[in-house]
N, C-alpha and C positions, 0 to 999 in steps of 0.2 A: 503085596503092599495092596492088591487092588480092590477098591470099596465098589460096592454097589451105587449106582448112581442115584437108584429110586429111594435106597436107604438113607441116603446123603439128602434128600430132597430136593436134589438137582436133576430129575428124569424131565426130558423133552416130549414125550410122549403126549397124544394127542388127550388122553386119559387123564395123567397128570396136571399138563398144564390147564384143561376145563376144572379139573377140582381146584385149581387155584384161582379160579377165575381169570385166567389170561388164555391169551386168543391159542391156540395149537399151531404149532411152526408147520407139520405136514412134513412131507419126505423131501427135506430141504440141501440134503448131501448134493446131489449132483448141481442144484443150480449156485450152492455156495462155491464149488470148485470150477462151477463156467466163467469166463470173463467178463466183465460189465462190458456192455455195448450202449438206450433209449434214444436222441435227438444228435451228440454229437457225430455218430454215424453217418446220419441221414444229412447233416449241412455237410459234412466234407464231400457224399457222394453227390450234393449237388454243386459243391465248388466244384469238383472234378471236371463233371460233365460241364459246365459254363468254360472248364479251361480246353475241353476236345476244338478243334480246330475244323471247323464244317471247311470243306472242300469248295473252290471257288466254281470247277469247272471249267469246261471248253466254251469258249466264243460263238454263239450261234451266228452262222451265215445260211442256213438253209433252212426252208419252211415246207412241208409237204411237197417234198420231191424240187424246189425251185431256189434258184442262188437268188441271193437279197444281200443289200447292202446291210451291216451288221446295225445300222441306224433305223432299218427300214422292217425290222425283223419285229421289235413290239409292235408296231402298227399294222402289220401284218396278221398277228396273233389275236393282236383287239377285232378287227374285221371276223379273224374265224371263229372266235368266241360267242361274239354278236350273233352269226349265220347259225351257230349251234344252239344258240339258246332262241333265237325269233326266228331263226328261216322258214319256218312253216308259214308263222301269219303273215311274214314278209314276203311269200311266195316265191322263195328261194329254194330251187331244188339242190338235190344231193350233186355233190359235185360241182354246182356252178358256182361255190365261194372259190374252191382253189383254180377254177378255171377262169373265173374273177380274176383274181391275182394272178396267173402268167399273165392274160391280156393287159393286164396294169402295166407289167415289169418288162414284158419283153418285145409287145407291139408298140408300134406311134399311131396304127390308125384307131379309131374309136370303132369297137365292135360291137355288134350287137349285142354280145352276151354282157359286156360293159353297161351299155343303155340300159339295159332291160332290168340291173339289178338298181341302178339310179332311178330308175324311174319307177321301178316298184315300192322303192323309200319313197319317194318324193307321193306315189297312192298312199299309202300309210298315212305321212303326216297329213294330207290333206283329205282325212277322216275317211280313207278306205275309199274311192270311186272304184262303180263297178266295169269301165273301160279304160283305164289309166292309158293304153296305148292311142285310141285315139285323141284324146287331149293332149298329148307328148308322144309325138311320133318316133322312132328309134334312130331314126336316119336324119330328122331335122336339128335345131338349135336350139328350141326354146325350153327342151329338159336340162342343156348343159346353163343356158341363161338362166334358171328357173332355181338351178343347186346354188348357184350362186348366190341371189337373193337371201335363199333360206341361213346359209353359213355365215354371211357377210358382217354379224352381228358380233361371233362368236369366234371367227376365224383369225387363228394366231401366227398366220404365215405373214409373208409380203404381201403388198398390196399389188405388186403383180399377178398374184395367183388368181383374183378376183378381178382383175384388169381381163387376163387370158378367160377366164369363163364368159365374160360378159360378149366376149367376143364369137361364142359357138363354138363351133367343131375343130376350125381353124385354130382358135386359142387354147381349146384344149389339148391338142394335138404338140403343144410347143411346151406344156407343162413335163417335168422329170417325174419317173415312178413315186419318188417320196412325195411329191407336192400330189400325185394323183392320190395316192394313199390316205393321206392329211386330207384333203376332199371329201372322199367317200367316208373316212371315218367321222368327220365333222356331220355329214350327211345321216349317218347312224346314230349318232350323237342325238341330234334334231328327233329322228323318230322316237328316240327312247322318252321323250318329254310328252307324246301324243297320246291321246285319252285311251286309243287299242292297246298299246305297248304299256302303258299306265296300270290297266287294269290287270294284265297277265302279271304283272310284279306284285303288286297287290296280291295278288292271288295265291303267288309265291310265297310271299309273308304271311298267309293264313295257313300255307300249307305247314308251314314251321310249327305256328303256333298248336296244330292239330297234331302234330306229328308227337310234340311236349305232352300234350293232354295226355295221349295214348302209351309214350311211356310212362307217366305217372299214373295212371289208370293202372297198367299193369303190375308197376311195385305196388300199390298199395293194396291189388287184390291178392298178391304173395303172399306180405305182410299178413293179412286177414285172413287169409286161408291157413297159415302156420299156426296164427294163434288160437284158431276153431279146431284145428286138429288137435292141439297140445290139450286145451279145454274136452275135448271128448273124451281125451287118454284120463283125464283126473276125476271126469263123473262117473258114478259107480254104473256098470252098464251100458256106457254111452248114452244115454237118451238123454236129448238136448234139445228136443220138443219141447219142455217146459221151464227150460233155462231161459231168462229174459237177456242175460249176456250173452247167449249163444245165437238167440233170436235177434240182438241187434249187429253182430258182427256178420249174420249173413244177410241183413240189411244192407249195411254198407257194403257189402259185397257183391250186390245187386244192384246199388248206385253206382260202382264204380263201372261194373260191367256197363250200364246205361250211356256212361261219359267216355268211354273207350269206342262202343260204337257207334256215339253221334260224330265222336271224330272222325272214325274212319270212313262214316257216311261224306262227311266234308270231304276227305281227301278226293273220293272219288269222283267227287263233283269239280272239284278243281283241276285244271287244266294243268299238266306238270310244265313246268319251266327253269330254267337252269340259271342262276345269278352266281357267277364266279367271285369268290374272295380269295384272298392269299390265304394259305393254311398259316406262314408264318411271317411278319413285320421288325426286322430292326431299321436302326438309324441309317436309311440310304440305299436300302435291300426287303425287296418283298421274294416269299417263295410262293408260287404257285402251284397245284394241281392240275392241271390243265389239257387238253387232248393229246392224241400219240403224231403231234404234228413232225416227228424227225422219222419217222420211221421204225420206231423200234416201241421197247414198253417202259421205256422211261418216264414218268409221268409228272416229275416234280421238276419244275424248271427254275433258277436263279435271275432276277431281274435286280438290275442296279441302276438307279437313276440319281438326279441332281438333286436334293430337296429344296434348296433354293430357288432352281426355275425348273419345273415340273412342266410346264407348258410348253418347252421348246421339244418336247419327244425325243431326246437325245439319250433314252435310255441304251441299256444293253443287256443282253439275254445270255443267260448259260444255261450248257445242257452238261449231265453226267454219267458218267460209266458206271455200270451196274455196283461196281464195289463204292463208289464217289454214292450211289444214289440210295445206297444202304445206309451209310454213315450220315447221310442228310435226312433220310427218314426216319431214323432212330433221333434224331436230335429234335425232330419238328415232334415226334408222338413225345416226348420224355418233357420238354416245354410246355407244352398243352398240356400235358398232366399237371406240371406242377402249377403253373397258371390257375388251372383247374381249382387245385388244393389250397391255394393263398387265397383264391376268391371264398370259399368254402371257411376256410376260417376266419377272414372278417366277415 
């Protein structure tokens, strides 16, 4: 009892569909049997990702081989990151930041290493004197009192700390390691506002702009070259010399190359300066990709802080095992991609 679908005028081949003025269905057998999936599955994946429990990690009490109070870890990292970014400008040599931290936390005496770091920072703040040690001798009281003057308006600690600084070396000795670290970081913050370091930070912003210009020009070149290659295939004999559109594409490729070259020249002229920003931030939590301060290959660290009282510097820092680090890294990467996607949709 079988009847030919073509004879019944019920054939769905492309020829019959086109003859009836309908759109051909193509080979839809496999697609028809395939279960439906568009946007519901994607949203489900996002929801599942939100439900992933990100590990908290282990509380950090050791930085660069030094045992610290947990509340001092953040201050130590802050100083090390400052030296990593601006150590060369402030004449803080390799290994000197770690040695300075060790002397601050383990020695009661004011060592020459500690004095040199403070004096160099004062030199940068005061527009870079040629001979800072002539003005502030490392064995005197003057540099300690000068530090107190610079941070007196922005210091968030008790008045006791400033009183100790006003007393010179004898007063500085009476400060505990936490106070000494806070004094040092306050001086670093003061240095960041000076002209010399501001210029470097501005150069960093220019570097980011130049990098984006290079990426945009490279993408444009690839797209234009693809269009040019497609056009060459369609033109008889591949002769594009007399084709106006092809010449216009070549001109645009040349312009993009000039933009990219100019941006690359800009990068070469700018001094390389790092400015650290968190890779992910939630309420009361930040994730940082910092140097290997724990003598391991784990780079992402977790910072927990009190959002209502950030000035007290009572944050806690956590490190991860290799397995935990993989979970955190995947979560950070997925979150960043989703934020970029949502931004592009907006």
